[in-house]
C-alpha positions in Angstrom: 1.5 -7.2 31.4 2.8 -3.9 30.2 0.6 -0.8 31.2 1.3 2.7 30.5 -0.9 5.2 31.7 -0.1 7.3 28.5 -2.9 7.1 26.0 -1.7 5.2 23.1 -1.3 8.0 20.1 -2.0 6.8 16.4 -0.2 8.2 13.6 0.3 7.5 10.3 2.8 4.9 9.5 6.5 6.5 8.2 8.9 3.8 6.2 12.2 4.9 7.2 11.5 5.0 11.0 8.6 2.5 11.3 9.5 -0.6 8.7 11.6 -2.3 11.5 9.3 -2.1 14.4 6.3 -3.0 12.6 7.7 -6.2 11.2 8.8 -7.4 14.2 5.3 -6.8 15.8 3.9 -8.5 12.8 6.8 -11.7 13.3 5.4 -12.0 16.9 1.8 -11.6 16.5 1.1 -15.0 16.5 -1.7 -17.1 14.6 -3.6 -15.7 12.1 -1.1 -13.0 10.7 1.1 -14.5 7.9 3.9 -12.5 6.7 4.6 -13.1 2.6 5.9 -11.6 -0.2 4.0 -8.0 0.2 5.3 -7.4 3.3 9.4 -7.0 1.7 10.0 -3.5 2.1 10.2 -2.6 -1.7 6.2 -3.9 -1.7 5.7 -1.8 1.4 6.6 1.4 -0.5 4.5 0.9 -3.6 1.9 0.3 -0.7 2.5 3.7 0.9 2.6 5.1 -2.9 -1.2 3.9 -3.6 -2.5 4.2 -0.1 -1.0 6.7 2.3 -3.5 7.0 4.5 -4.2 3.0 5.3 -1.0 2.4 7.4 -1.7 3.5 10.9 0.8 2.8 13.9 -0.1 3.3 17.7 2.7 4.4 20.2 3.2 5.2 24.1 5.9 6.7 24.8 7.1 6.5 21.2 7.4 2.7 21.3 5.6 1.4 18.5 3.0 -1.1 20.1 0.4 -1.7 17.4 -0.5 -1.4 13.4 -3.1 -1.9 11.1 -2.5 -2.4 7.5 -5.4 -1.5 5.0 -6.1 -1.2 1.5 -9.2 0.0 -0.9 -9.9 -1.5 -4.8 -12.0 1.7 -4.8 -15.4 -0.5 -3.7 -14.4 -2.4 -0.5 -12.2 -1.5 2.4 -9.5 -4.4 3.2 -7.5 -4.8 6.8 -4.1 -7.0 6.1 -2.6 -7.1 9.2 -3.3 -6.2 12.6 -0.8 -6.4 15.0 -0.5 -5.2 18.5 2.5 -6.1 20.8 1.1 -8.8 23.2 1.5 -7.2 26.3 -0.3 -4.4 25.3 -3.8 -6.5 24.5 -6.6 -6.5 26.4 
């Protein structure tokens, strides 16, 4: 298990620098997280235009270790993906 004395930093997702790392986390997340057509790069860019504040990443020492992707339909908040690198789960 990886451990770090440095706290995780939460920041907004940045498409060009983060997409591949986040996609890898989704692939490795295990049961419960299903990658779909809406997770393709062009669809994620559309999502960011609609809800730029609802996609966050967690990083330690500039390595992305987690992310959460949410949505809002005007009435309800929805969490689509939540993934944390297995070696940081506790």
